C-alpha positions in Angstrom: 0.4 -5.9 -1.4 0.4 -2.4 0.1 -2.2 0.3 -0.6 -1.8 4.0 0.0 -5.4 4.9 -0.4 -6.6 8.0 -2.2 -9.5 8.9 -4.5 -7.6 10.8 -7.1 -4.4 8.8 -6.7 -4.3 5.4 -5.0 -0.9 3.9 -4.7 -0.2 0.2 -4.8 2.9 -1.8 -4.2 3.4 -5.6 -4.5 6.5 -7.1 -2.9 7.8 -10.6 -2.6 10.0 -11.9 0.2 11.9 -15.2 -0.1 14.2 -15.8 2.8 16.0 -12.5 3.5 15.5 -11.1 0.0 12.7 -8.8 -0.6 11.9 -7.6 -4.2 9.5 -5.3 -5.9 7.0 -7.1 -8.1 4.8 -4.2 -9.2 4.1 -0.6 -8.1 2.1 2.2 -9.5 -0.8 4.5 -9.1 -4.5 4.1 -9.9 -5.9 7.5 -11.0 -9.6 8.5 -11.1 -10.9 11.6 -12.9 -12.0 14.2 -10.4 -14.7 15.3 -12.8 -16.4 11.9 -12.7 -19.2 11.3 -10.2 -18.0 9.8 -6.9 -19.8 6.4 -7.3 -18.1 6.0 -10.7 -14.7 6.8 -9.3 -15.1 4.3 -6.4 -16.3 1.7 -8.9 -13.3 2.2 -11.1 -10.9 2.1 -8.2 -12.5 -1.1 -6.9 -12.2 -2.8 -10.3 -8.6 -1.7 -10.8 -7.6 -3.0 -7.3 -9.6 -6.3 -7.9 -7.7 -6.8 -11.2 -4.4 -6.2 -9.5 -5.2 -8.6 -6.7 -6.3 -11.1 -9.2 -3.1 -10.8 -11.2 -0.7 -10.8 -8.3 -2.6 -13.0 -5.8 -1.1 -11.4 -2.7 -1.1 -13.4 0.6 -2.2 -10.2 2.4 -3.2 -6.7 1.7 -2.0 -3.9 4.0 -3.7 -0.6 3.9 -2.5 2.7 5.4 -4.9 3.9 8.0 -6.7 7.1 7.5 -5.9 9.5 10.3 -6.6 13.1 10.9 -6.5 15.5 7.9 -7.2 19.2 7.9 -9.3 19.0 4.7 -12.5 17.1 5.5 -13.3 16.6 1.8 -9.9 15.0 1.2 -10.2 12.9 4.3 -13.6 11.6 3.2 -12.3 10.6 -0.2 -9.3 8.8 1.4 -11.6 7.0 3.8 -13.8 5.9 1.0 -10.8 4.7 -1.1 -9.5 2.8 1.9 -12.9 1.1 2.3 -12.9 0.1 -1.4 -9.4 -1.3 -1.1 -10.4 -3.4 2.0 -13.6 -4.6 0.2 -11.6 -5.5 -2.9 -9.2 -7.5 -0.8 -12.0 -9.3 1.1 -13.6 -10.1 -2.3 -10.3 -11.6 -3.4 -10.3 -13.8 -0.3 -7.2 -12.0 1.1 -6.5 -11.0 4.7 -6.5 -7.3 5.3 -4.2 -5.4 7.7 -4.1 -1.7 8.6 -1.1 0.2 9.7 -0.8 3.8 10.9 1.6 6.2 9.2 3.8 6.2 12.3 3.9 2.3 12.3 4.9 2.4 8.6 7.6 5.0 9.1 9.1 3.1 12.1 9.1 -0.2 10.2 10.8 1.2 7.1 13.2 3.8 8.5 13.3 3.0 12.2 11.9 6.4 13.0 8.2 7.5 13.2 9.0 11.0 12.1 10.6 10.2 8.8 9.8 12.5 5.8 8.8 11.5 2.3 12.4 11.7 1.0 13.7 9.4 3.8 10.9 7.0 3.2 11.5 6.9 -0.6 15.2 6.3 -0.1 14.6 3.4 2.4 12.1 1.8 0.2 14.6 2.0 -2.7 17.3 0.5 -0.5 15.1 -2.3 1.0 13.9 -3.4 -2.4 17.3 -3.1 -4.0 16.1 -0.6 -6.7 18.4 1.5 -8.8 16.1 4.5 -8.5 13.4 5.6 -6.1 9.9 4.5 -6.9 7.8 7.3 -8.6 5.3 8.7 -8.1 5.5 9.0 -4.3 2.1 7.3 -3.9 3.7 4.1 -5.3 6.7 4.3 -2.9 4.3 4.9 0.0 2.3 1.8 -1.0 5.5 -0.3 -1.2 6.4 1.1 2.3 3.0 -0.2 3.6 3.7 -3.6 2.1 7.2 -3.6 3.7 5.7 -2.6 7.0 3.4 -5.6 6.9 6.4 -7.9 6.2 8.0 -6.5 9.3 4.9 -7.0 11.5 3.5 -10.3 10.3 3.8 -13.2 12.8 7.1 -15.1 13.0 5.4 -18.3 11.8 4.4 -16.6 8.6 8.0 -15.4 8.1 9.4 -18.9 8.6 7.0 -20.4 6.2 7.9 -17.7 3.6 11.6 -18.5 3.9 11.0 -22.2 2.9 
């Protein structure tokens, strides 16, 4: 399961790999109301993520790392959402991995400078989808999950192929 953390919009993407075939299982966005108090928003986000993890039982949860952002307020919210995602995964007994935006772009497109459109197209191609995932937060989360599949240890890949 990949998570593109955000306080207003938190993307999630669940993928499954069997042998050389990778498929989308679920993808979407968890939204919180900007007018609600911060603790309430974080609580709702945690519950939604925990429910998704309970329903899909991922082997691992990969979260996009929070890097520099110009808007400090936005960066704080993204950081808090990231922490909630990691805590929900730990609560579900799932291993947590973090990947930088550049690592994700390289794993999915082969180039660390790929833009949103290129990323969306590659996610669509790699998952064999007829249309790009929408909204972009869902596609970004699926890209995080695909990045983890590309980076996980070879032994895990061999076991998944069986």
